[in-house]
N, C-alpha and C positions, 0 to 999 in steps of 0.2 A: 504494500500500499504506500501511496505517495501523499505528500503535502501538496497543497495547491500549486506551490512553486516548483515541484517536481523532486523535492528532497524526500528520500525514503523516510518513512515513518520509523521510529525506534521500536524495539521489542516492547518497551514499557507501554507504548501507545497502541499497541496491537499490530505493529508492523513487523518487518524483518530487519530494519536497519541496512538494507542493501538493495541495489537495483540490478544485480547479475545473480545468476543461478548459484555460481560458486560462492558468491558473498553471502547469499541466503543460507545455504547449507552450512558455511563456516559460522555465521552468527547464531544459528540454531543449535550448534554443536553437532552437526552431521556431516562435516567435511569429508569423512571416509564412509559415508553411508552408500555411495554409488562409485563404481568403477566402470569403464567401458573398455572393451577388448575388441580388436579387429583380428579376424582369421581370414586368410587369402588361399583356400584350396584352389588348385589350378590343374589343368590338363586332365580334365575328366572327360573321357570320351563316351558320348551318349549314342546309342544305336539309332538308326534312321526310323522315323515313325514309332518310336517307342511310346507305349501309353505310360510306362514308368521305366526310366532309364537305369533304375536300380538306385540303390542308396550309395552316396560317398560319405565317408566319415573318417574322422581322425581323432586323436586324443589331445587334450590340453591340461595342463596343471592349473588349478584354479586358485582361488584366494580362500585361505581358512577362515571360516566364519561368514562366507558370502554364498548366496544362491544364485545361479546363472539363468538368464532368461534371453532368448534370442529376440532381438527388437527389429532386425532387418537382415534380409539376405537378397542379394541381387547378383545377376549374371552379368559379367563384363562383355563376353562375346556371345551375344544374344543368339543369333542365328537360329531362331524358332525354339529356343529353349524356354520351358515354362518351370518355374519352381512350384512343387507341389506343396512341400512342407520343409521346414528347418527347425531343429531343436536341439537342445543339450540334454544329455542324460548322464546318470552316474553320481558319484559323491565325491567329496574332497579327499585326495590321497596325498599325504605329505611326501610320499615317495615320487610323486609326480604322475601325470597321466591319469588322474582319477576321473575326469570328465571326458565324454565323448560328444563331439559335435557331429550332427547328422543333417544331410540335405537329400531330399527325395526331388527328382526333377524328371521331365520327359521331354522329347524331342518331336516336333511337329513338322520337320522338314524331310525331304525325300532322300537324304544322305546322312551318314553319321557326323556328328560335330564335336569338337573339342571345345570345352567351355571352362571358364575361369570364373570363380565366384568371389564375393566379398560378403563375409558373415560378421554382423555386429553382435556383441554379446554384452548385455548389461548385467553386472554383478550387484546385487543387493545385500547389504549387510544384514546378517540374521540378528534379531533382537536389537533393532535400533533403539526402541524407546525402552 
């Protein structure tokens, strides 16, 4: 919330005391509540006219005390590739590789294609409040 002059309202006045997302999170003691991660799976060959080209997946080490959620997945070399689903499964493993990212896609073209993806994962701190 802002004053009439554009100054952020203080927390004592019911505001956040900031005008940016990072400032709001910091002022509310939530600066480590969210982390964003980018994964770039590449060179996935998807068969021609496939209803489902199969699942591509890989492992990532997560952040202890955080839960991952896929917030975006897009194909860089589109060529008729449709993303059906993208998700993260598993649980934190301090030895690494505890989480698995997954992408399901299909190919609607007449020949097989190789596609590269960008997967954005939001990590939300468990028990923030």
